[in-house]
Every structure is written in C-alpha cells, then in structure tokens.
MDAnalysis code that builds the backbone (N, CA, C; Angstrom):
import MDAnalysis as mda
import numpy as np

u = mda.Universe.empty(579, n_residues=193, atom_resindex=np.repeat(np.arange(193), 3), trajectory=True)
u.add_TopologyAttr("name", ["N", "CA", "C"] * 193)
u.add_TopologyAttr("resid", np.arange(1, 194))
u.add_TopologyAttr("resname", ["MET", "THR", "LYS", "GLN", "GLU", "LEU", "ARG", "GLN", "LEU", "TYR", "ARG", "LEU", "GLU", "ARG", "LYS", "ARG", "LEU", "SER", "GLY", "ASN", "GLU", "LEU", "ARG", "ALA", "PHE", "ASN", "HIS", "GLN", "LEU", "LEU", "GLU", "HIS", "LEU", "LYS", "LYS", "MET", "ASP", "TRP", "SER", "LYS", "CYS", "GLN", "TYR", "CYS", "HIS", "VAL", "TYR", "LEU", "PRO", "ILE", "SER", "ARG", "ASN", "GLN", "GLU", "PRO", "ASP", "THR", "LEU", "LEU", "PHE", "ILE", "SER", "TRP", "ILE", "GLN", "ASP", "THR", "PHE", "PRO", "SER", "VAL", "ARG", "LEU", "VAL", "ILE", "SER", "GLN", "SER", "HIS", "ALA", "GLU", "ASP", "ARG", "SER", "MET", "SER", "HIS", "TYR", "LEU", "LEU", "ASP", "ASN", "THR", "THR", "THR", "TYR", "VAL", "GLU", "ASN", "LYS", "TRP", "GLY", "ILE", "PRO", "GLU", "PRO", "VAL", "SER", "GLY", "THR", "PRO", "VAL", "ASP", "GLU", "LYS", "LEU", "LEU", "ASP", "MET", "VAL", "LEU", "ILE", "PRO", "LEU", "LEU", "ILE", "CYS", "ASP", "ARG", "THR", "GLY", "ASN", "ARG", "VAL", "GLY", "TYR", "GLY", "LYS", "GLY", "PHE", "TYR", "ASP", "ARG", "PHE", "LEU", "LYS", "LYS", "CYS", "ARG", "PRO", "ASP", "VAL", "GLN", "LYS", "ILE", "GLY", "LEU", "SER", "PHE", "PHE", "GLU", "PRO", "VAL", "GLU", "LYS", "ILE", "THR", "ASP", "VAL", "ASP", "PRO", "TYR", "ASP", "ILE", "ALA", "LEU", "ASP", "CYS", "CYS", "ILE", "THR", "PRO", "GLN", "HIS", "ILE", "ILE", "TYR", "PHE", "GLU", "SER", "GLY", "ARG"])
u.atoms.positions = np.array([
    [0.549, -1.129, -0.348],
    [-0.096, 0.167, -0.003],
    [0.996, 1.606, 0.210],
    [0.017, 2.361, -0.789],
    [1.056, 3.650, -0.704],
    [1.097, 4.040, 0.880],
    [1.726, 5.256, 0.972],
    [1.801, 6.177, 2.374],
    [0.571, 6.578, 2.591],
    [-0.075, 6.670, 1.442],
    [-1.677, 8.324, 1.909],
    [-2.711, 6.729, 2.072],
    [-2.488, 5.595, 1.543],
    [-3.269, 4.704, 1.832],
    [-3.240, 4.370, 2.882],
    [-2.087, 3.874, 3.472],
    [-1.939, 3.376, 4.884],
    [-2.704, 4.332, 6.079],
    [-1.953, 5.821, 5.796],
    [-2.183, 7.085, 6.406],
    [-3.776, 7.035, 6.522],
    [-4.712, 6.692, 5.491],
    [-6.027, 6.820, 6.037],
    [-6.679, 5.804, 6.684],
    [-5.940, 4.626, 6.392],
    [-6.436, 3.131, 7.127],
    [-6.244, 3.524, 8.279],
    [-4.935, 3.746, 8.683],
    [-4.531, 3.728, 10.144],
    [-4.676, 4.989, 11.425],
    [-5.418, 6.076, 10.555],
    [-5.762, 7.112, 11.187],
    [-7.807, 6.482, 11.721],
    [-8.207, 5.847, 11.117],
    [-9.247, 5.047, 11.172],
    [-9.026, 4.335, 12.048],
    [-8.281, 3.557, 12.134],
    [-8.045, 2.296, 12.835],
    [-7.373, 2.620, 14.359],
    [-7.036, 4.323, 14.449],
    [-6.504, 4.382, 15.620],
    [-7.959, 5.059, 16.437],
    [-8.769, 5.649, 15.734],
    [-9.745, 6.306, 15.788],
    [-10.961, 5.344, 16.554],
    [-10.620, 4.368, 16.083],
    [-11.909, 3.298, 16.348],
    [-11.124, 3.063, 17.762],
    [-10.134, 3.022, 18.395],
    [-9.638, 2.402, 19.549],
    [-10.541, 2.499, 20.830],
    [-10.893, 2.220, 21.745],
    [-11.357, 3.060, 22.948],
    [-10.659, 3.217, 23.835],
    [-11.273, 3.592, 24.809],
    [-10.917, 4.193, 25.797],
    [-9.587, 3.645, 26.538],
    [-10.524, 2.049, 26.828],
    [-9.651, 1.068, 27.353],
    [-8.527, 0.701, 26.538],
    [-8.697, 0.062, 25.555],
    [-7.365, -0.021, 24.290],
    [-6.422, 0.841, 24.393],
    [-6.922, 2.394, 24.519],
    [-5.995, 3.003, 24.477],
    [-5.019, 2.802, 25.828],
    [-5.968, 3.184, 26.909],
    [-4.935, 2.850, 28.070],
    [-3.979, 1.840, 28.436],
    [-4.439, 0.689, 27.884],
    [-3.833, -0.386, 27.981],
    [-2.480, -0.638, 26.936],
    [-3.166, 0.100, 25.898],
    [-1.861, -0.179, 24.737],
    [-0.886, 0.951, 24.830],
    [-1.179, 2.110, 25.450],
    [-0.438, 2.921, 26.445],
    [0.739, 2.229, 27.341],
    [0.106, 1.337, 28.226],
    [0.890, 0.750, 29.508],
    [1.605, 0.262, 28.850],
    [1.555, -0.459, 28.003],
    [2.197, -1.527, 27.507],
    [3.506, -0.872, 26.501],
    [2.834, -0.159, 25.721],
    [4.237, 0.754, 25.119],
    [5.279, 1.169, 26.774],
    [4.634, 2.004, 27.330],
    [6.159, 2.007, 28.221],
    [6.652, 1.006, 29.010],
    [6.088, 0.133, 29.452],
    [6.733, -1.143, 29.812],
    [7.640, -1.698, 28.725],
    [7.899, -1.339, 27.606],
    [8.893, -1.892, 26.406],
    [9.843, -0.969, 26.370],
    [9.542, 0.337, 26.445],
    [10.306, 1.316, 27.068],
    [11.495, 1.513, 28.233],
    [10.336, 1.015, 29.083],
    [11.349, 0.417, 30.489],
    [12.531, -0.530, 30.199],
    [12.136, -1.356, 28.950],
    [13.125, -2.511, 29.414],
    [14.390, -1.957, 28.303],
    [14.552, -0.868, 27.727],
    [15.269, -0.006, 26.700],
    [16.436, 0.059, 27.368],
    [17.974, 0.471, 27.000],
    [18.809, 0.990, 27.837],
    [19.203, 2.861, 27.725],
    [19.016, 3.039, 29.048],
    [18.994, 4.279, 28.952],
    [20.118, 4.539, 30.271],
    [21.175, 3.759, 30.113],
    [21.957, 4.027, 31.108],
    [22.919, 4.927, 30.325],
    [23.276, 4.927, 28.948],
    [23.888, 5.461, 27.758],
    [23.379, 7.003, 27.527],
    [22.234, 6.878, 27.720],
    [21.946, 8.055, 27.010],
    [21.698, 9.741, 27.571],
    [22.163, 10.386, 26.991],
    [22.124, 11.536, 27.536],
    [21.117, 12.656, 27.373],
    [20.757, 12.913, 26.280],
    [19.529, 13.485, 25.725],
    [18.769, 12.618, 24.507],
    [17.504, 12.430, 24.905],
    [16.523, 11.905, 24.196],
    [15.048, 12.850, 24.340],
    [15.471, 13.020, 22.445],
    [14.233, 13.620, 21.937],
    [12.774, 12.897, 22.038],
    [11.929, 13.559, 22.094],
    [10.265, 12.910, 22.570],
    [9.524, 13.957, 22.330],
    [8.154, 13.328, 21.698],
    [7.161, 14.137, 21.414],
    [6.117, 14.324, 21.980],
    [5.118, 15.766, 22.363],
    [4.470, 15.773, 22.981],
    [3.061, 15.519, 22.303],
    [1.970, 14.214, 22.651],
    [1.143, 13.533, 21.941],
    [-0.042, 14.798, 21.633],
    [-0.607, 14.354, 20.421],
    [-1.706, 15.184, 19.926],
    [-3.223, 14.243, 20.057],
    [-3.570, 14.695, 21.891],
    [-4.808, 14.015, 22.255],
    [-5.399, 13.800, 21.277],
    [-5.885, 14.611, 20.902],
    [-7.215, 14.816, 19.521],
    [-7.212, 13.177, 18.363],
    [-5.772, 13.262, 18.109],
    [-5.467, 12.074, 17.066],
    [-5.131, 10.879, 17.959],
    [-5.140, 10.517, 19.371],
    [-5.369, 9.697, 19.985],
    [-3.926, 9.182, 20.257],
    [-2.503, 9.750, 19.651],
    [-1.413, 9.353, 19.129],
    [-0.597, 8.752, 20.908],
    [0.374, 7.893, 20.588],
    [1.085, 7.072, 21.692],
    [1.143, 7.984, 22.860],
    [0.927, 7.419, 24.120],
    [0.869, 8.822, 25.090],
    [2.343, 8.752, 25.357],
    [2.846, 9.519, 24.978],
    [4.340, 9.664, 25.781],
    [4.696, 10.539, 27.624],
    [3.709, 10.894, 27.855],
    [3.866, 11.672, 29.245],
    [4.074, 10.736, 30.370],
    [3.476, 9.338, 30.135],
    [3.877, 8.619, 30.822],
    [5.519, 8.099, 30.787],
    [5.422, 8.378, 29.912],
    [7.037, 7.637, 29.887],
    [8.123, 8.977, 30.322],
    [7.507, 10.328, 29.841],
    [8.324, 11.598, 30.435],
    [8.176, 11.407, 31.941],
    [7.190, 11.174, 32.842],
    [7.243, 11.295, 34.066],
    [8.215, 9.859, 34.910],
    [7.903, 8.827, 34.032],
    [8.772, 7.397, 34.327],
    [10.043, 8.490, 34.050],
    [10.554, 8.727, 32.824],
    [12.301, 8.609, 32.538],
    [12.718, 10.296, 33.438],
    [11.711, 10.775, 34.072],
    [12.331, 11.820, 34.616],
    [12.772, 11.498, 36.498],
    [12.023, 10.335, 36.603],
    [11.792, 9.507, 37.907],
    [12.958, 8.485, 38.384],
    [13.188, 7.910, 36.878],
    [14.299, 6.717, 37.330],
    [15.463, 7.099, 36.240],
    [15.742, 7.810, 35.734],
    [17.194, 8.105, 35.136],
    [17.335, 9.364, 34.924],
    [17.571, 10.374, 36.546],
    [16.914, 12.112, 36.246],
    [18.736, 12.767, 35.209],
    [18.799, 11.992, 35.135],
    [20.393, 11.879, 33.938],
    [20.048, 12.367, 32.821],
    [19.079, 11.590, 32.339],
    [18.536, 11.950, 30.790],
    [17.849, 13.204, 30.038],
    [18.786, 14.252, 29.851],
    [18.070, 15.471, 29.006],
    [16.664, 15.225, 28.272],
    [15.664, 15.587, 28.414],
    [14.348, 15.337, 27.543],
    [14.478, 16.201, 26.605],
    [14.186, 16.507, 25.381],
    [14.265, 17.400, 24.570],
    [12.818, 17.568, 23.928],
    [12.332, 18.530, 23.789],
    [10.972, 18.639, 23.069],
    [11.339, 19.612, 21.978],
    [10.515, 19.690, 21.081],
    [10.304, 20.554, 19.849],
    [9.098, 21.200, 19.338],
    [9.763, 22.586, 18.659],
    [8.955, 23.377, 18.282],
    [8.533, 23.503, 16.673],
    [7.625, 23.373, 16.156],
    [7.849, 22.873, 14.539],
    [7.558, 24.450, 14.037],
    [8.029, 24.958, 12.671],
    [7.764, 25.853, 12.034],
    [7.303, 25.709, 10.933],
    [6.081, 26.335, 10.355],
    [5.118, 25.596, 9.516],
    [6.096, 26.347, 7.833],
    [6.498, 27.103, 7.928],
    [7.052, 27.909, 7.039],
    [8.464, 27.471, 6.325],
    [9.141, 26.614, 6.960],
    [10.348, 25.961, 6.297],
    [9.921, 24.361, 6.800],
    [9.234, 24.116, 7.125],
    [8.724, 22.526, 7.856],
    [10.286, 22.403, 8.641],
    [10.572, 23.103, 9.171],
    [11.571, 22.493, 9.873],
    [11.449, 22.700, 11.746],
    [12.378, 22.008, 12.831],
    [11.716, 22.402, 13.862],
    [13.290, 22.774, 14.871],
    [12.580, 23.420, 16.071],
    [14.020, 23.981, 16.644],
    [13.317, 23.128, 18.089],
    [14.843, 22.875, 18.651],
    [14.640, 22.165, 20.142],
    [14.997, 22.421, 21.207],
    [14.608, 21.988, 22.289],
    [14.778, 22.795, 23.792],
    [14.282, 21.699, 24.552],
    [15.461, 22.098, 26.037],
    [15.181, 20.899, 27.099],
    [13.606, 21.202, 27.735],
    [13.407, 20.011, 27.924],
    [12.046, 19.812, 28.371],
    [12.262, 19.858, 30.195],
    [12.191, 21.144, 30.835],
    [12.270, 20.892, 32.285],
    [10.896, 21.819, 32.871],
    [11.170, 21.513, 34.124],
    [9.826, 22.036, 35.099],
    [9.637, 23.676, 35.039],
    [10.135, 24.366, 34.220],
    [10.071, 25.576, 33.776],
    [9.583, 26.073, 32.279],
    [9.286, 24.577, 31.842],
    [8.735, 25.139, 30.124],
    [7.114, 25.463, 30.291],
    [7.242, 26.206, 29.191],
    [5.416, 26.733, 29.167],
    [5.246, 26.243, 27.761],
    [4.216, 25.777, 27.348],
    [3.520, 25.395, 25.900],
    [2.215, 26.166, 25.324],
    [2.117, 26.148, 24.502],
    [0.878, 26.936, 23.408],
    [0.998, 25.307, 22.454],
    [-0.294, 25.528, 22.152],
    [-1.025, 24.277, 20.707],
    [-0.456, 25.145, 19.451],
    [0.206, 24.869, 18.746],
    [0.053, 25.109, 17.552],
    [-1.117, 24.900, 16.595],
    [-0.704, 25.023, 15.707],
    [-2.176, 24.998, 14.320],
    [-2.341, 23.612, 14.053],
    [-1.903, 22.749, 14.430],
    [-1.973, 20.978, 14.515],
    [-2.799, 20.660, 15.498],
    [-2.583, 21.581, 16.777],
    [-2.856, 20.939, 17.850],
    [-1.834, 20.307, 18.758],
    [-0.338, 20.707, 18.413],
    [0.781, 19.767, 18.917],
    [0.686, 21.234, 20.149],
    [1.327, 20.545, 21.657],
    [1.415, 20.954, 22.613],
    [3.430, 21.750, 22.239],
    [3.839, 22.694, 21.977],
    [5.232, 23.261, 22.216],
    [5.372, 24.445, 22.711],
    [6.961, 24.261, 23.262],
    [7.391, 24.770, 24.032],
    [7.595, 26.422, 23.380],
    [7.247, 27.624, 24.093],
    [7.144, 28.857, 23.913],
    [8.412, 29.517, 23.780],
    [9.320, 28.928, 24.672],
    [10.966, 29.537, 25.248],
    [11.653, 28.153, 26.047],
    [12.913, 28.296, 25.593],
    [13.851, 27.515, 26.370],
    [14.994, 27.502, 26.417],
    [15.787, 26.285, 27.015],
    [17.538, 26.325, 26.950],
    [17.212, 25.374, 25.150],
    [17.965, 25.894, 24.405],
    [17.874, 25.284, 22.996],
    [18.809, 24.092, 22.775],
    [18.694, 23.023, 22.313],
    [19.400, 21.470, 22.341],
    [19.616, 22.015, 20.414],
    [20.788, 21.436, 20.318],
    [21.545, 21.357, 18.801],
    [20.961, 19.641, 18.388],
    [20.527, 19.480, 17.868],
    [20.289, 18.099, 17.029],
    [21.426, 16.973, 17.251],
    [22.480, 17.442, 17.090],
    [23.703, 16.594, 16.906],
    [24.012, 15.698, 18.656],
    [23.611, 16.683, 19.564],
    [23.562, 16.052, 20.611],
    [22.347, 14.908, 20.854],
    [21.513, 14.776, 20.324],
    [20.518, 13.792, 20.717],
    [21.294, 12.080, 20.339],
    [20.867, 11.638, 21.421],
    [21.355, 9.780, 21.178],
    [19.783, 9.215, 20.923],
    [19.050, 9.783, 21.361],
    [17.835, 8.677, 21.064],
    [17.126, 9.761, 20.506],
    [15.687, 9.381, 19.562],
    [14.380, 10.098, 19.626],
    [13.218, 9.231, 19.395],
    [12.253, 9.675, 19.796],
    [10.859, 8.826, 20.040],
    [9.952, 9.771, 18.833],
    [9.946, 8.944, 17.750],
    [9.285, 9.260, 16.828],
    [7.261, 8.583, 16.233],
    [6.531, 9.643, 16.403],
    [5.264, 9.694, 16.164],
    [4.858, 9.213, 15.011],
    [4.315, 7.789, 14.661],
    [3.881, 7.482, 13.424],
    [2.802, 7.209, 13.653],
    [1.944, 6.545, 12.224],
    [0.601, 6.044, 12.291],
    [1.307, 4.396, 11.964],
    [2.130, 3.971, 11.221],
    [2.320, 3.008, 10.931],
    [4.033, 2.791, 10.312],
    [4.666, 1.550, 10.271],
    [5.937, 1.113, 9.203],
    [5.873, -0.091, 8.717],
    [6.998, 0.047, 8.249],
    [6.862, -1.731, 7.495],
    [8.181, -2.320, 7.980],
    [8.061, -3.195, 7.626],
    [9.119, -4.377, 8.408],
    [10.446, -4.357, 7.643],
    [10.818, -3.352, 7.217],
    [12.286, -3.075, 6.794],
    [12.384, -1.453, 7.753],
    [11.476, -0.809, 8.318],
    [11.287, 0.447, 9.193],
    [11.078, 1.952, 8.670],
    [10.703, 1.563, 7.608],
    [10.045, 2.558, 6.770],
    [8.705, 3.059, 7.597],
    [8.610, 4.430, 7.446],
    [7.283, 4.976, 8.435],
    [6.347, 5.662, 7.866],
    [5.205, 6.376, 8.135],
    [4.332, 6.850, 7.786],
    [3.896, 7.637, 8.853],
    [3.846, 8.698, 8.829],
    [3.390, 9.869, 10.002],
    [2.143, 10.471, 8.824],
    [2.422, 12.202, 9.414],
    [1.059, 12.693, 8.841],
    [1.386, 13.063, 7.352],
    [2.940, 13.104, 7.113],
    [2.564, 13.376, 5.457],
    [3.630, 14.937, 5.604],
    [3.871, 15.118, 6.261],
    [4.692, 16.687, 6.439],
    [6.182, 17.178, 5.771],
    [6.791, 15.828, 6.761],
    [8.280, 15.772, 6.466],
    [9.127, 16.066, 7.359],
    [8.706, 16.851, 8.708],
    [8.862, 17.788, 9.804],
    [10.320, 16.636, 10.588],
    [9.897, 15.149, 10.392],
    [10.660, 14.420, 10.749],
    [12.013, 14.175, 10.231],
    [11.827, 14.208, 8.994],
    [12.914, 13.656, 7.906],
    [13.699, 14.551, 8.176],
    [13.338, 15.645, 7.780],
    [14.240, 17.012, 7.440],
    [15.444, 16.840, 9.337],
    [14.456, 17.012, 9.821],
    [15.002, 17.017, 11.426],
    [16.208, 15.795, 11.624],
    [15.420, 15.069, 11.337],
    [16.524, 13.579, 11.436],
    [17.397, 13.502, 10.807],
    [17.363, 13.988, 9.589],
    [18.634, 14.359, 8.574],
    [19.682, 15.266, 9.020],
    [19.484, 16.009, 10.186],
    [20.510, 16.896, 10.865],
    [21.033, 16.174, 12.483],
    [20.479, 14.681, 12.497],
    [21.076, 14.374, 13.929],
    [22.340, 13.375, 13.168],
    [22.839, 13.085, 14.351],
    [24.193, 12.235, 14.601],
    [23.696, 10.723, 13.252],
    [24.525, 10.354, 12.621],
    [24.456, 9.033, 12.002],
    [23.972, 8.069, 12.946],
    [24.374, 8.167, 14.104],
    [24.161, 6.966, 15.049],
    [23.100, 6.772, 16.444],
    [22.366, 8.526, 15.878],
    [21.231, 8.361, 16.555],
    [20.415, 7.136, 16.835],
    [19.827, 6.965, 17.618],
    [18.725, 5.850, 17.674],
    [17.104, 6.320, 17.427],
    [16.807, 5.799, 16.147],
    [15.259, 6.545, 16.092],
    [14.301, 5.568, 16.156],
    [13.701, 5.530, 16.593],
    [12.500, 4.625, 18.034],
    [10.938, 5.163, 17.838],
    [10.445, 4.473, 16.780],
    [9.268, 4.690, 16.590],
    [8.277, 4.090, 17.744],
    [7.043, 4.669, 17.811],
    [6.075, 4.269, 18.900],
    [4.579, 4.234, 17.832],
    [4.362, 3.234, 17.904],
    [2.705, 2.675, 17.082],
    [1.977, 1.998, 17.716],
    [0.931, 1.763, 17.687],
    [-0.474, 0.859, 18.458],
    [-0.270, -0.321, 17.656],
    [0.266, 0.010, 16.267],
    [0.138, -1.525, 15.371],
    [1.523, -2.212, 14.713],
    [1.259, -3.234, 14.563],
    [2.227, -4.013, 14.433],
    [2.658, -3.709, 12.705],
    [3.934, -3.400, 12.353],
    [4.080, -3.192, 10.577],
    [3.523, -3.987, 10.110],
    [3.458, -3.516, 8.587],
    [2.689, -3.547, 7.610],
    [3.912, -4.539, 6.699],
    [3.721, -5.287, 5.963],
    [5.040, -6.073, 4.900],
    [5.839, -4.619, 4.391],
    [4.913, -4.001, 3.325],
    [5.990, -3.006, 2.242],
    [4.985, -2.034, 2.329],
    [5.424, -0.708, 2.017],
    [5.247, 0.423, 2.437],
    [5.678, 1.057, 1.055],
    [4.997, 0.885, -0.721],
    [5.449, 1.114, -1.854],
    [5.917, 2.330, -2.433],
    [5.597, 3.127, -1.796],
    [5.974, 4.293, -2.141],
    [6.809, 5.051, -1.352],
    [8.271, 4.835, -0.618],
    [9.226, 5.322, -0.273],
    [10.192, 6.055, -1.029],
    [10.479, 7.207, -0.375],
    [11.264, 8.117, -0.827],
    [12.654, 7.975, -0.926],
    [13.779, 8.343, -1.553],
    [15.005, 8.260, -1.601],
    [14.980, 9.489, -0.136],
    [14.659, 10.370, 0.349],
    [15.088, 11.050, 1.360],
    [14.527, 11.053, 2.887],
    [12.890, 10.010, 2.620],
    [13.084, 9.190, 3.640],
    [13.925, 8.386, 4.886],
    [13.364, 8.547, 5.881],
    [14.422, 7.938, 7.022],
    [13.672, 7.429, 7.908],
    [14.776, 5.710, 7.262],
    [13.634, 4.928, 8.495],
    [14.308, 4.654, 9.777],
    [13.184, 4.187, 10.684],
    [13.608, 3.655, 11.861],
    [14.849, 2.657, 12.390],
    [15.260, 2.806, 13.184],
    [16.256, 1.881, 13.518],
    [14.980, 0.850, 14.712],
    [14.544, 1.020, 15.357],
    [13.211, 0.135, 15.993],
    [12.045, 0.982, 15.920],
    [11.027, -0.035, 16.249],
    [9.414, 0.531, 16.801],
    [9.122, -0.292, 17.729],
    [8.035, 0.473, 18.885],
    [8.023, -0.241, 19.823],
    [6.287, -0.454, 19.450],
    [5.956, -1.551, 19.263],
    [4.159, -1.678, 19.657],
    [4.001, -2.253, 20.651],
    [2.665, -2.499, 21.389],
    [2.217, -2.678, 22.461],
    [2.567, -4.502, 22.506],
    [2.763, -4.943, 21.656],
    [2.749, -6.532, 21.354],
    [4.379, -6.599, 21.563],
    [5.493, -5.579, 20.853],
    [6.611, -6.093, 20.313],
    [7.862, -4.879, 20.793],
    [8.869, -5.044, 20.559],
    [10.112, -4.129, 19.990],
    [10.484, -4.803, 18.875],
    [10.830, -3.880, 18.151],
    [11.293, -4.257, 16.379],
    [12.130, -3.707, 16.673],
    [13.566, -4.469, 16.344],
    [14.562, -3.917, 15.684],
    [14.548, -4.088, 13.904],
    [15.070, -2.938, 13.154],
    [15.352, -3.038, 11.758],
    [16.853, -3.117, 11.441],
    [17.057, -3.689, 10.431],
    [18.483, -3.527, 9.956],
    [19.061, -1.804, 9.688],
    [19.930, -1.627, 10.074],
    [20.524, -0.496, 10.054],
    [21.046, -0.504, 8.557],
    [21.584, 0.999, 8.582],
    [22.524, 1.296, 7.203],
    [21.876, 1.632, 6.311],
    [20.990, 2.099, 6.089],
    [19.593, 2.806, 5.324],
    [20.239, 4.474, 5.554],
])
C-alpha cells in the first residue's frame, strides 16, 4: 500500500480504539520503553502527543524517565510551518507550552539543544513496514529533523499497530527507523539506510 492509503487506514484504525484499549496499549508501550538501555543516553528527544489524534502517550514515559533516570535530558520541539523545520529545547519544570495549529503542544521558549547532541529520538507515526520505513502525517518535519542528527542517533518509532509488509512509495529522502515499539513487541530493523 502507498503512504496515503496507509495514512487513511491507520488514522481510522486509531480512532476506532476504545478508551480502555488506548490505556492498555499506552501502558504496554511504556513497559517496553522501560526495557531499553537508558544508562548511556544523555539526550532523548520526545514528542508531546496530540490527544485528539489518539497518539501514543509519551507523558507516561516522560514521568517515568524523569523519576528513574534523572540524568537523561529530555528535549522537545517547536515546529516552523513556513519551512517545515523544527527547533529543539530542553524539557524541564520551567517549560511552558502553547498548542500550534496542528494541536501539538510546543515550548514557547527555553534552552536550545542542537540536534547533534541527541542520542535517541522517539518518533510519532501511524504505521511502519518490516524494514523500518514509516508513515506519519505526511509533512516531512521528522525527515528534515532526523537528517540533521548524528548518524548513530537511535530512531525509535511508537505505534499501536504491528508493521505492514511493505510501503510501496518510499522516497530516497525518507529516513527509516532503527526500532519500532508496539504494544506487543520491540522490533529492531537492519541499520545502514
């Protein structure tokens, strides 16, 4: 299937999830995230979920990582619609937010963080395929952002759904995941793309 076909299908699938399913899936995602090695991570980029889109809830992870690994510095982004770029800021208890036009809570100011410092990036997505290609909302923000990161940054997708066999219209500039976490599995992909 194409990205657009998958985008339509999995937006609908996500909307069909009940409140109980969402709570259970989010708890399972968090349990998988807890199994990962956070001891060497200094900077982790995390997205803030768009609640109306029923995205995987990273707020549970944020709370856990701050309590369990306080040395991990969390980083969040501000999106710039005019050039589809992102600026990155430390997330701490002084951070204040405003919702952007897509309903994404974003920092209004803070301590800037260069992309090259990031060790891990948690990536929102609708679905991925068995080689780590991903389908998001189709704006290309994350591809532009990930291109600026170090080659060894760990790109970790969060999805409520297991990977599909193949996305048929992958572009050369698409950046694949290293890992996808679903409620059922932690799936690692071959690197080198």
